[in-house]
N, C-alpha and C positions, 0 to 999 in steps of 0.2 A: 450495389452496396459497397463494393470495394473502393469506389472512387473517393478521393478526398479533395476538399476544397478549402482554400484559405478563407478566413473570416477577418477582413480588415477591421481595425479598431473603429474606424469611422462608421461601420455598419452595425456594430454590436448593440448600440442603444435601441435599434429597431426591434430587436427581440431580447427582452431582459434575460432570458435563459442562456444567451450566448455570451454574457459578460463573465469575466473571471470573478472569483470570490471577492478579491480585493476591490474590484470595480463595483460589483453589486453592493457590497457593504457601504462604500463611499456614496453611491447614488442614493441608497435608502436614507442614510443619515442626513444627506443634503436636501432631501425632499424631492429630488428629480425622479425618484422611483419609489413606489409604495411597496410595502411588504406583500400586500395582496397581489399586486401586479407581478412581482417576482415569483410568488408562489403559484399563481395561475399559469404563468409561462412554463414553469417546470412541470406542473401537472399536465399541461397540454402535450408536452413532449413525452411524458411518461405514458399517457394514454395511447399515443401512437406507437411507441417503441416497446412497451412491456410485452405484448403478445409475441413479438419476434425475439426479444433479447432475454426475457425472464430475469431481469436485473433485480427485481424487488420480491421479497417474500410477503410483505404487506404494504399496502398503499393506504394512507390515512388522509384522504383529500378533505373531508369535511372538518376534521379536527385541525388540519394544517391551515385551512382558510380562516377558521375561528381564531387560531393563534396569531395569524398574520394580521387580522383586523385589530386584535388587541395590541399588537406591536405598533400598528399605525396610530391607534388612539393614544398610546403612551407617548409616542414621538410628538404628536400634536400638542401634548401637555408639557413638552420639554423634558420628558422622562426618558433619557437614553440609557438603555440597560447596559450596553457595552459596545465594543467595536464591531460586533456582528449582529447588531440590533435588527431584527426582522428578516434575517437571511435564512431562507429555507434550505435545510440539509437533510440527508439520509445517511445512515451508517450501517456498517456490517452488523448483522443480527446476532452479535455475541457480546454487545455492550449492554449490561443490565440497565433497565430504565423502569423505575418503580411504578407498578401498576400496569405495565405493558407485558404482553407475551413476548418472550425472547427465546426463539427456537434453537439458536446455535446451529441452524441448518440441519437439525436432527428430528427424528420421529420421537425420540425419548423425551424431548422438551417441546413437543409440538404445542402443548397447552400450558406450559410453565409460565407463571406470572412472576416477574422479578420483584423481590421484596425491597430492593434498594437500587440506587442509581450509581453507575460507574463514575469514579472521580473524573476521568478524562471527559466523559460525556457531560457531567454536571458543569464542568468548567466552560464547556462550549454553550451550554444552556445559560449559564450566568453571563456569558458574553452577548446573549440576546437571540440565539438561533431559534428557528421554527422547525418542528419535526415533520418531515414528509412521509415517513414510514420506515421500514426496515429492509436492508439490502440482502440479497442472496449471498450465500457463502457455502463452502464445502462443509459437509457434515463434521461437526466438532473441529473445524479448521484443520482437518487432517488430510490434505491432498493438494497437489500443485496445479490441477488442471481446470477445475470448475464443474466437474461432474458431481451430481448429487442424486442418489436413488430415490429420495423422498420428495424432492421438489423439482426434479428435472435439472438438466444442465443450464447454467448461465451461458449466454452466447456472445461472441465477440461482436461489438458494434460495427467493426470494419468488414466483417464477413461472418454471418451467423453459423456457418459450417465449421468455424474454428473455435478453439478454446479461448477463454478469457485469461487463463492463468488462475491459480488459486493460492491460498484459500479465500482471499478477498475478491472473489469473482464478481459479485454484484457491484462492489465499489469500483472495480476497474472499468467495467463496461458502462456503468451509469455515469461516471464522470466523463468518459470518452464521448458518450452520446449527448452530453449536456442535459441530463435528467436531474442532476444535483450539482451544485457549485463545487462541492468537495465531499469527501467521505472519510470516516475513520476506517483504517484497515488494521491488521496486526501482522507481525512478521516474526515467525519462529524458525522457519527454514527457507524464507524467500517470499512469504505470502503478500507482501506489499510490492516488492521489486518485480516479481514475475508478472502480475497483472499490469503493472505500469509498463513493463517492457512490451507485453503482448498487445496492450490496448492504446499505447501512444500517449500516456499521461505522465505526470510527475508524481513521485512518491518519496517519502522520507522514512527509512528504517532507522530508528533512534538507538542511541546507546542504551544498553540494559540499565535501568534505573533512572533515566531522564524523565519519563512520564509514568505516573502512577498506573499500576495494573489492577488496583482495587476495583472490583465490580466488573472486570473483564473476564470472560470465560477462560480459565487456564487450560493450556495444553501441555506446556513444559516450563516449569517455574524457573529453570535456569536459563532459558532461551527466549521466552516470550517478550515481545516489545509492542508497544502501542505507537501508532504513527499515522500521519495524514496522507491522503491521496487527493490530488487536485490537478487542475489544468496547468498551473505554473509553479515553479519553485518559489516564487514570491508568495503564492497562496499557502504553500506548505509551511513557509516560514511564519506567516501570520498565525496559523493554527498551532504550530509547535510552541510558539511563545505563549499562547493562551493556556496550553495544557501542561507545560513543564513546571516542575517545582515540587518541593517536598510535600508529602501527604501522610498524616498520622495513620491513615488506614492501610498504608502499604509501607512497611518498615524497610523494604528493599529499594524504595525510591530515594534518590540522592538528595540530601539537604545542601544545596549549593545555589548561588545566584544564577538567575536565568538571564542569559545574554539577550540583547535586542536583536533577535534573528531577522526581523524585517529590515532594520537598518543595515545589517550585514549584506543583504542582497544588492545593495547599491555599490558595493566595493568593486574596484576594477580588477582585472586579471594581471596587470603588470606586476612582475616580481614573483608571481606564484610559481611553484615548482610542482609538476604533476608527473608521477611515475607511470610508466607503461610496462606491464609485466613482460618478462622475456619468455615465460612458459605458462602452462596450465590455462590461464584465461585467454590465451591467443591460439590454443591448440584446437583443432577439429571444429573450426567455425564455418558455418554456412557462408557462402560468398557474400550475401547481402549484409550479414552482420559484420564480416571482416571489412567490407567497404565502408560501412557506417563508422566503424572504429577509426579507420584510416582518415576519413574526412573530418572526424571530430578532432583528431590530433592536429590536423592542419588548421582547423578553426581556432582551437585554443592557442596555438602558436601565433597565429595572425593577430589575435587579440592581446598578446603580450605575455602569455605564460611560457615557461620553459618546460619542455617535455624531455624526460630522461628515462633510460631503461632502469628497471628495478627487478632484482632477482629475489623473489619471495620464498620463504621456507615452503616445504612440501604442503601444498594446499589440499591434496588428496587425503592426507592424514587428518587434517582439520575437519574435512567433510565427514569422514568416517566417525570421528569422535562425536561430532554433532549429532549424527544419526543414532549413535548409542544412547546419548543422553535423552534425545527426543523420544525414542521408543520406550525407554525405561520409565521416564516420568509420565508419559501419556498412559502407559499400562497401569501405573500406580493410581493415577487419577480416575481411570475408568474401571478399575477392578470390581468395585461394588456394582456399578451399573451393568457390566457384562455378566456378573453373577446373577443379577435379578432379572434382566431383560435382554438377553443376548439376541433374541429374535428381532428386536427393534433397532439393532444396529445394521447399517448397510454392510454387505459382504466384504467390500474392499476395506472399509474403515475397521471393521471387526478383525480382519486378517492382519492389518498393520498393527493394531493394538496388541493382538495376541503374540506377535513377534517379540514384543517387549517383555513378555512373561518368561521367555526362555533365555534371556540375556543374564549371565552371572552377575551377581552384585559386585564382584571384584572388577569385572570389565567396566561397569558403570562408574565405580569409584575411581578407577584409573583414568577414565575419560575426564572426570571432574578434576582430579589431581593435576593432570597434565595441562590444564587450561592456563594456569599462571605462567609456567615456563614457555608455552606456545605463544602467549600474548607478548611476553618479553622479547622473544626472538623475532616476532613480527614487527614490533615497534622499533627494534634495532635495525631491521632491514629497511624500514621506511624513514629512518632518521633523515631530516632535512627536506622531506617532501611534505607538501600540503595535502595531497590526496593521491590515490591510485585510481587510474581510469581503466575500466574493463567493461565488456558486454554484460548485460543482465542475464542473458542466456545465450547459448551457442547457436540458436536458431530462432526464426520468427514463430508465431503461434502455429502449432500443428492443428490438424482437424480433430473434431470430437471423435470421429470414427477411429483415427489413428491412436488415440489415447484411451480408448475404451477397454479397460482391463477384462471385461466380460466378452469381448468380441474380436479385438485386434491381436494377432499373434505376437507382435513385437511391442505391445503397449508398455510393458514393464520396463524394457530397455530404454524406450523413448522417455518415459517419465523420470527415470534415473538421470538421463542426460539433461532434462529440463532444469533440475535443481543443482547441477554441478557447480555453477558459479555463485550460488547464493549462500550455501550452507557454511563455508568458512567464516564469513563475517558474523553469522549467528553464533558460531562456537566461540569466537573471540569477544563477543559482546559489543562489537564496534558499530558505529553509525555508517550509513551509506545513503546517498540520494540518487534516485533514478531520474533520468531525463530522456525525453524523446529525441532520437538522433537520426531518423531517416525512415524510409519506406522501402519495402521490397518492390520488385518489378510488378508484382500482382497487387500492390496497394496495401500490404500489411505493415503495421508499424514495427520499428526496431528501436530498442532502447539501450542505453548505457548506464552504468553505475559508477559513481565516484565514492570510493571507500576511504574513510578517514581515521582519525585517532579518537580515543575515548572522550566523550563530551565535547567534541569539536565540531558539532553540527553547524556552527556559524560559518566556519570555513567552507564546508561542503555546500551550504546554501549560497554562499557568495560565488563559488565557482559555477554552480548550476545556473544561477540567475544570470551570470555574465555570459554563459554559453547561450542562454535563451535570448539575450540581447543581440547576439550575433546570428541567430538562426530563427526560422519560423515554423519548425516542426510542431511546436506546442500549440500553434494557432490553428492548425488544421483539424478538421473534425469529420467523422463519417456522416454520410447522408442518411437521414431517416427514410423508411419505406414510404 
């Protein structure tokens, strides 16, 4: 299960599930592939992998095939719904979908039927997608590993003894195993970037306000972001372009023109300037992660980018402030639920939420107040840079046993280490793109993140796509049992 094998482009048409999102969408629109064929291919892999990976909370095979047949019939009439016409997808089970049970990974909402559809999800539906089911997630999106006491842990497709990363656990492992062409995740403290790092896929943590959060389960209203997880940066760009834009249902969503993110992915690296942190993100790295970073620096330079050292403001303070905001806002959101049904929350999530109740309001307000000055100082430090390159986490995926708070003595310390490199970006509200950048000697993926400036996703996507033209890490996939 650890072994990885390249999937040459020439072989991908043999199994439709192995196409990228962009390739599958083009093949369906051109008539070279039917939506039913693509859906059947995904369902076949799901049937094999689900018992081992626990990537899905619900699988809706019959409904998916019915929707695929309808998409094929519409295409035959010349009725193309959008750029993702007939493409089967599954998403993290926190995006409300009217008439569907949306569990949010919890017992509390095990039977809760959504009364409306999330704007981000609706925009993908309007683009023509077919629903495969709902993907596993950490309970209420509150955890970085993939453990879940109600639905069992999601398991890493590269080695099922290891975590997927959280909280977009099912999204990470399902995309890696080619069970879905892409998936929505969310990122409040690293929940897109950690699974991308641990599962060897691409992911885009968007600027706060780029994509509407209406109809997406809230965790922390100051930090929550919606974003895509896919096999390539190009796929992430396609999805981001379809979802971004103003939304009357979400007043925090920015009313600004949406760039052509897909076109941006074709831009060269020549002339780009990338900062390499002199501290924090390069401290206490496992050897395999340090090696991946060093090799990526060489790759970017060889392709024409200029790499320069950058001394960032104290990132530990940003991480601490992010934690204060997250705990406080999560406690406020769950106060009523905990008062009514405390027994239905998992022990770990309940304990984390309860930590928020003891934080003074002054501490929370100070964390909010400092956000503006901290962002100004950060932007001053990166002036003249297109992005900052850093690891997504200081280590590859640990095992499920090592991160089990109920059984491993050092689990809490390890979990704190996992999120060390992700929380500063959340606090500042900045975008970051995750890219696969190598493998450990035991075959586990290693990822990097490119961190950028507010609403400059186009630059990050251009850099990430250029890196993927120079490397083949994103083409490798785990073997199914």
